[in-house]
Structure formats: C-alpha cells, structure tokens
PLY file of the C-alpha trace (Angstrom):
ply
format ascii 1.0
element vertex 62
property float x
property float y
property float z
element edge 61
property int vertex1
property int vertex2
end_header
117.22 93.93 89.22
113.98 95.14 87.71
113.08 98.41 89.29
116.29 98.82 91.28
117.48 102.37 91.01
114.55 103.47 88.89
113.56 107.00 89.71
109.86 107.23 89.17
109.65 110.96 89.93
112.34 111.56 87.41
110.54 109.44 84.83
107.36 111.25 85.30
109.21 114.65 84.89
111.03 113.44 81.73
107.87 112.11 80.17
106.11 115.50 80.94
108.79 117.31 79.11
109.16 114.78 76.23
105.39 114.61 75.52
104.82 118.28 76.31
102.06 117.37 78.85
100.60 119.92 81.16
100.88 118.47 84.60
99.99 120.75 87.37
102.18 120.61 90.53
99.20 119.47 92.79
98.71 116.33 90.56
102.44 115.32 90.22
102.58 113.38 93.57
99.48 111.45 92.64
100.77 110.61 89.16
104.17 109.42 90.78
102.26 107.31 93.22
100.23 105.68 90.32
103.27 105.01 88.51
105.00 103.37 91.52
101.91 101.10 91.77
102.09 100.29 88.07
105.78 99.39 88.41
105.14 97.08 91.31
102.31 95.20 89.46
104.47 95.05 86.27
107.36 93.58 88.33
105.21 90.73 89.69
103.97 89.91 86.18
107.51 90.03 84.75
108.91 87.80 87.50
106.26 85.05 86.98
108.15 82.07 85.70
107.02 80.57 82.36
108.25 77.37 80.93
110.71 77.65 77.99
108.37 75.70 75.75
105.36 78.12 76.31
103.96 79.43 73.09
101.60 82.39 72.55
98.00 81.51 71.81
96.86 82.29 68.27
93.24 82.37 69.35
91.88 83.54 72.72
88.60 82.02 73.78
86.43 82.98 76.74
0 1
1 2
2 3
3 4
4 5
5 6
6 7
7 8
8 9
9 10
10 11
11 12
12 13
13 14
14 15
15 16
16 17
17 18
18 19
19 20
20 21
21 22
22 23
23 24
24 25
25 26
26 27
27 28
28 29
29 30
30 31
31 32
32 33
33 34
34 35
35 36
36 37
37 38
38 39
39 40
40 41
41 42
42 43
43 44
44 45
45 46
46 47
47 48
48 49
49 50
50 51
51 52
52 53
53 54
54 55
55 56
56 57
57 58
58 59
59 60
60 61
C-alpha cells in the first residue's frame, strides 16, 4: 500500500506553495524525478522486515 496512489508531482507542487519555494518550471520535472527515486528507496527500507524484539541501539560504533 505504501506509495499506491501517491501523486509525486502534486506533492512537489503542494510543498512549493506551502514552503513558498521558488521552483522554476525547467527544474520541476527533475525535482519530481528525484522525489520518485527517494520514494522508491524509502519504500525498500520501510518494507524490510525487522524482528518484533529489535531494539534501537543506544550507542553506535564504527
């Protein structure tokens, strides 16, 4: 269900108005394309199964 029916172009147009961002017409298609890529990546991350007993790490180490 994630992403079904989500209008990326409409979202970009709404955010431009809401945030009062100047977005020139020649850049709009590129911005929409990037948001579509972001949506696809986020969907993969959100669909990754995690066990119910998974806890957030309090300390991250490299």
